[in-house]
C-alpha angles and dihedrals in degrees: 000000000000108000094224091050088050090051092048095051092046089049089053091051091048092051093046091056107028096091097044116117121212142113131038132256114253111259104171084096104047095213092059093051090063094068120116105252093210095064111111132168139171123192126176128190119191122214089256091059101259111146127203120192123192125176126339097003100143095055112109121232134168120268092221107164091355085079091065101082090047094053089045091056092048090054094043093051092052102036104027130230101286095053097045094047092048083074102031131034128222103221126105109257097216086221138093116288093256097037116144095238137111130192125260091276091056093252131123108269097240143338095259097071128070097259093047093045090051088051092051091050088054089060096053108103092313096182096055127095113276092243093050090050092054093045090051090056094045093050090045092054091050090052091049090054093048089245090276094147142007114279110208142184128237106213092186092059091047093052089045091052093049092048090055099042103117095115095044092045089051091051091050092052090046090054091047089052089053092048092239095141123087099269128321115327132191125232089252092054091047089054091052092054092048090050090055090050091050090047093050091051087051095057110116132219139154128234093261090062093038094057088057092050090052092046088058088057089045092050096057097263095311114119107234093209098055101015089232118150104235103165135018121250090249092056091049094046093055094042092052090046088054091048091050095051103031111013102100100056113243089337088069097104093049094046093050088048095050105028101026098203137108111262144159127204131196132198090247087074097260125136123189109203120186124198101190115235090003117060148313124236132199116200124185134186120142103219111094133202122237092277095052103259124126108272095214093033093062088049090053092050091051092050091049092056091045094052100035105031091224095146102132090239099039095099102047106136134169121259089261104114091214090073092063089072089073091063127088123249091253092056094044091050091052090050091052091049093047092047087053090051091048096045088240103157092167094063092040091055089056096043095052090061089070106021134052108263090219095058111134139205129241089286089051089246114152128209086262091056089053098043093048093048090051093050093242098154099174091052091048091052092047093050093048089049092051096052107275110162109235094193096065114117130214123225091279093055097255127139119207087261097046093050091058093044091052095045100042102028094125098034126086101213110164096213092052091045088054092048091050089056090054091049098046 
């Protein structure tokens, strides 16, 4: 999508919604209740690193529950799926985010609710000094964002959270009673885990930074600002699945039904919205609806899906190639790229009847780049025979051949050797 067109459309959405009144600023944490209800910002970061800022995008706010997907990814990357999910489930709870319930195994239902996020915090470098644990989280969040702005900490919010922690403390003891934690932990250790959870919620960003964080999730774990691989595809896949199913409190089912995208909200008025392989958005407006989601933020999400057709199931079509003619160029290009990744020559053969075979994604990577990188030799051969230009370069200056030569220079892998022969 053209960046200027994207900016124009997001600006139109912003202007449609900015004067609407509704919702109330959260006040169960006194510091949150002091926020100006008229503040409103939308930032979008594409997977090739273009950032669009509209409105109050430099004003800091606390991450609150929007920190939960990020800490989950950190733990998943270090400990792996099996270990993490032996302590926290992955099903929607069907209850409020701070409900005093566990699943049938005596575990918190998922990492996107309070009990699950506290459990995730307990797995983050539990033997390290508390200051080192918090510094690790803060530094990690900066890496995820590509260090595009200063990420801070609101000590007042942290102290306020800790002061009003009865429900969370009760949840923690309930989990300890059910032996959900990793081994036996003392009350002091449990308090340190809770403090880390509260501290993580009190980390502050703005929407400009938040959009880059979301773009890293949209880009398969690779930060689009620095091109650093932060998380594996498996970690991102599971995180986005959890966000899709559980990310919007007990509105999650309706959100996935109507919006159809992974998202996470926080009581500061922030919403992280992820459009996989396209962009990440951070939307912020402090007034919340009755469930705890940003009133204006939800309206922005709905408008985005209406205007861009990004609902995950919007573009389901039958195998009849004629139906592809109803889709936009952006969607067709992404289908071509995904088909090359999945070695799906049947779909590629239909798509190239109505779209240029050399169409590229935001990183200027063509289907040939993707097929070669994935080791899909039959697809590479098919693309070349049907006119794919092997001299095209991505935004890093790599051809399909040079990316393989750079990545596998010292490795003798038969399939890549065969692909190289096709590309010479």
